[in-house]
N, C-alpha and C positions, 0 to 999 in steps of 0.2 A: 587792380584793374577796375575801372569804373563800371557802373551798372549799364549805362548806354552802350559802352564798347562790347560788354558781354552780349547784349541783345543783338548788336550788329553782327557779331561772330556767330551767335546761334542761328540768326536768320540766314547768314551765308551758308552755314553748314546744312541747314535745311534745304536750301535751294539746290546745293550741290547734290544732296541725296535724291532730290526729285529728279534732277537732270540725269543722274546716273541710272536711275530706275527707268526713266523715259527712253534712254538710249539702249538698255538691255533688250536684245531681241529686235532691235529696229530694222535690220535687214530682212529678217524672216517675216516680220509684220508688213514691210513694204512689198515683198515678193508675193505674199498672199493677197494683199489688197489689190495689187496690179494684175495679178494672174499671170505674171511674167518674171523670169529670171534673166538678168543680163550677164552674159559671160564675156570677159575680155580675153581676147586671144590674138596670137600672131597670125599672119597669113602668108609667111614665107618659110615654112619649116616642114616640107614634105618628108614623109607621108603623114605627119602628125597634124599639120594644118596648111593649106594651100588653096590657091584659086584654081579650080578644075576647068575643063574645056568648055563648060557651060557657064563660065564666069561666076561661079558659086563657091563659097567656102566649103571645103571638103577635108576628110582625113580623119585619123584616129581620134585626136582631141575633140574635133567637132562631133563625132558620133557619141563620145562619152558625155559631152555636154548635152546632147539631145536626150540621151538616156537619163541623165540626171534630172532634167526638166520634166521628162515624162513620169519619173518615179516620184517627183515632187508634186505632180499634178498641175503643172503650169506650162506656159508657152516659153519658148527660148528665143532670146534675141542676142545675136553676136555682134560685138563691137571690136574694132582693130585699132586701138590707140597707140600701139607701138610697145615693144618689149621694155625699154627703159621706163616708160610711163607706168606700165603695169606693175613692175617690180619696185617701184619707188614708193608705193603706198600713198596714203593720203587721198583716197580716191573720191571723197566727198560725195558719196552716194551715186556716182556716175555708172559704176558696175557693182554687181553683187558678188561676183566670183570670177576666178580665172582659172579655167581648166586649160592650161597651156604649157605643159611639159616644163615645170620648173624644179630644179634641184633645191632642196631646203637647206641653205648654207647659213652659217652663223651671222654673216653680214646682212643677209636678206631678211633673217628672222628678226632683226632690229627694227624693221619698218613695215613688215607684213607678217601674216600668220599662215601656218601650213597645217591645217587641222587634220589632214589624212593623206598618206601616199596612195597612188593608184597603179603605178607600175614602176619597174626597175629594168634598166637596159644597159649593157656595157658601152663604154666609150672606146672608140677604136681609131687607129691611125690609118689614113688613106693616102695612097700615092698614085702617080701615073703608072699605067701598066708597063711602061718602058723604064721606069725608074730602077736603078741597080744599087745605088749608094745608100738608100734609106731602107733598112730592114727591121728597125725597131726604134722606140723613142730615144734610145741612146745615140742615134745618129742625127738628131735633130739640132744639135748645137750649131748655130750660125745660120740656120735655114729659115725660110719664110713660110710660116704655117697658118693656113686660113682657119679661122674660127668664127662662130656666130657672135655678132656684136653683143657684148654683155653677158655672154653665156659662161657656164661653168667651164667650158673648154678653153675659153680665153683666160680664165683665172688659172687653169691647169697649166697652160703654156707659160704664163707669167709666174708660175710657181707659188701661187698664193691660194691655191684651192684646198679646201678641207670639207669633209662631210661629218657633221656632228654625230658623235656616238659611234663612229667607225675609225679603224686604225688609220694612221697618217698616210697620205698618199706619197708614193715614190716619184721623184723627179730625176730621172737618170740623165739629164742634160743640163747644160749651163745656159748661156744667153741664147735665146731664140727670139726672132722677130715675128710677134703675133700680127696677123693681118685680119682685124675684125671686119666683117661685111655680111651682107645677105648670103646665107649659106648656099642657095642655088647659084648665085654669081661665083662663089668661091669653087664650087665644083666645075662650073664651066670654065673657069681659068685653069684649074689644074688639068682638065682634059686637053688643054692646048699642048701640053708636053711637059717633061721634067724640067722644072726651073724656069720655064717661060715667064709665068707670073707668080706661080706658087710652087714650092717644093713638096708640100704635104698639106693634109687637112686632118684635124681632130673633130670627130662628130660622133653621133650615136650610131650604134650598129644598124638600127632600123633605117635611118636616113642613108647611111653609106650603102647599105645593100641595094636600096632603090636606085641610087645614083650609079652604082657599078653596073647594074642591069640596064639602065637607061642609056648610058653613054657608050659602054663597051670599051672604055678607055682608062679605067681605073682598077685598083686592086687594094686588098688590105695588106698591111705590113706588120708582121708580128702578132703577138697575142693581145687581147683586150687590155686596155690601160687600167681601167677601174670600172666597178658597176656602181651606178648612182641611182638612188631612189628619185622619183619624181612625184611631187605633191601637188594637190589642189591649193590654190592660193586665195586667201580672203584679206580684206583690210583689217587692221587691228582694232580691237575694242569691242567685239560683239561675241562673247563666249557662247550665247545661245544659238546664234547662227552657225558658229564653228561646230557645236555639237550636232546640229541638224545636218550639216554638210557631211560630217563623218558618218552619221547614221545612214544617210542615203547612199553614199559611195560604198559603205560596207555591205549594204543590202545588194547593190549591184554586183559586188564581188561574190557574195554568197549565192545569189540565184543564177550565176553563170553569165550574166550579161556582159561583164568586162572581158571575160574569156572569148566570148563569141566576137566581140569587136576586135579584140587582138588578133584572133585567127583570121578574121577577114583582111587585115592589113599586113600582117607579118607571118601568117602561116604557123605561128607559135603563140603561146600564152605569155606575154611579157608582164602580165599583172600578177602572176601567181606568187612572185617573191616580194611583193610590195607590202604585205600586211604582216 
């Protein structure tokens, strides 16, 4: 190897080290300098996040994001870029964090980070109150099942869902037609009647309970399907920010803030099994 080439390589390695050092903690530094943390969130997932009657973002995830910002000592700004955009990673500094009910799957972990879980809630099967044929997931073969677009529930219906570190999920059905859509629209369609537009929906227990109460036309079918952890999401590449996110969320758990927020929205503490 010639001396000039050695010099070029050494210079390149030096620049790479400087770049790496500059990037470490970049998000935390940006948040501190701006005095603001930007949370990317969906706006169509009640009661976790939705537009309320005052045309403002509201819900469990919104309250957790506010508590996170308060604990960090900065202001909160909410952005709604869309679920697929959030979970695809490569945020390029547009958002700092996503407290938005995301299950940490192996595929997602390839493009984003999940520094800490903050709640765990069962997935359930919902049918129209007049439905007689669907009593459990075993009855879903050949049916049209509504799921949130890009959600873990869509992966479940497609029989591709797994939770890292947990036992394999059981799929007691064969071919099912997944109908991905806005969850609120799915519930509205199911309320029209058995098989009118949908035969069933897979959703979180919290969301299902809210819709069952609101419509009076739905019911649960069978036992919970599985319990999934939900984690805070960050973009890959900043371990210092991930450590700070974990620290703050853990403090919110330990001081009872997360439990209070959960009780407000669900009358139970869905955060106690997440840590």
